[in-house]
C-alpha positions in Angstrom: 24.8 8.8 12.0 24.3 9.8 15.5 22.0 12.6 16.6 22.6 14.0 20.1 20.4 12.6 22.8 18.9 16.0 23.3 18.0 16.2 19.6 16.3 12.8 19.8 14.4 13.7 22.9 13.3 17.0 21.4 12.0 15.2 18.3 10.2 12.6 20.5 8.4 15.3 22.4 7.5 17.5 19.4 3.8 17.2 18.4 2.8 16.2 15.0 0.2 19.0 15.1 2.9 21.6 15.4 4.8 20.4 12.4 1.9 19.4 10.2 1.1 23.1 9.2 4.7 23.4 8.0 4.3 20.4 5.9 1.1 21.7 4.4 2.7 25.2 3.7 5.7 23.6 2.1 3.8 21.5 -0.4 1.2 24.1 -1.2 3.8 26.7 -1.9 5.2 24.3 -4.5 1.8 23.7 -6.1 1.0 20.4 -4.4 -2.1 19.6 -2.4 -3.0 18.6 1.2 -4.5 15.5 -0.3 -1.2 14.5 -1.9 0.5 15.2 1.5 -2.0 13.0 3.2 -1.4 10.3 0.6 2.3 10.1 1.5 1.6 10.3 5.3 -0.9 7.4 4.9 1.6 5.4 2.8 4.3 5.8 5.4 2.2 5.4 8.6 -0.8 3.3 7.6 -3.1 6.1 9.0 -6.4 6.8 7.3 -7.5 10.3 6.6 -9.6 10.3 9.8 -6.7 8.9 11.8 -4.4 11.7 10.6 -7.0 14.3 11.7 -7.3 12.5 15.1 -3.5 12.6 15.6 -3.6 16.4 14.9 -6.6 17.0 17.2 -5.0 14.9 20.1 -1.7 16.8 19.7 0.1 13.5 19.6 3.8 13.6 20.1 6.0 12.1 17.3 6.9 9.3 19.8 3.1 8.5 20.1 2.5 9.1 16.4 5.0 6.6 15.2 4.3 4.2 18.1 0.8 3.8 16.8 1.7 3.8 13.1 2.0 0.8 10.9 5.2 1.7 9.1 5.2 0.7 5.4 7.5 -2.2 4.7 9.3 -0.2 1.9 10.1 2.7 4.3 13.7 1.6 4.5 14.0 2.3 0.8 13.8 6.0 1.7 17.3 7.3 1.3 19.2 10.5 0.9 19.9 13.8 2.7 17.4 15.7 4.7 18.3 18.5 7.1 22.0 17.6 6.5 21.6 14.0 7.6 21.5 10.8 5.5 18.2 9.2 6.6 19.5 5.7 6.1 22.3 6.3 8.6 20.2 7.7 11.5 20.6 5.3 14.4 17.7 6.4 16.6 14.6 4.6 15.2 12.1 7.4 16.0 14.4 10.1 14.6 14.8 8.1 11.5 11.0 7.7 11.1 10.5 11.4 11.5 13.2 12.1 8.9 11.5 9.5 6.6 8.4 11.7 6.7 10.5 14.9 6.3 12.1 13.3 3.2 8.8 12.3 1.6 7.4 15.8 2.2 10.6 17.3 0.6 10.3 15.0 -2.4 6.6 15.9 -2.9 7.5 19.6 -2.7 10.2 19.2 -5.2 7.8 17.7 -7.7 9.0 14.1 -7.7 6.4 11.7 -9.2 4.1 10.0 -6.6 5.1 6.5 -7.7 8.8 7.4 -7.0 7.9 9.0 -3.6 5.9 5.9 -2.6 8.7 3.6 -3.7 6.5 1.7 -6.2 8.4 -0.4 -8.7 
């Protein structure tokens, strides 16, 4: 699946700090916690709680955010539709990683069990 170049560029320049409050609102509206959100962010990126906060404070772009991340080896197991796109078919590596995160947040908000979200067993 191809995104347009302009979409990929827009995603790369977007800051994690601008999207993060939307993630928090989405999961909290559904009765989930910021701690659970941080658990899935940490699982995907390898960032500690402190590192997540630093990324927010530094207003890191998604390009920088994922450049510095240590992507979980099971991340390619994240499949399905998010924002009308199949995450496993997204060709741009950065756009795919951002959609991985979007998909995990969506699964958390929908009440999926944490062991399923984190692709455990």
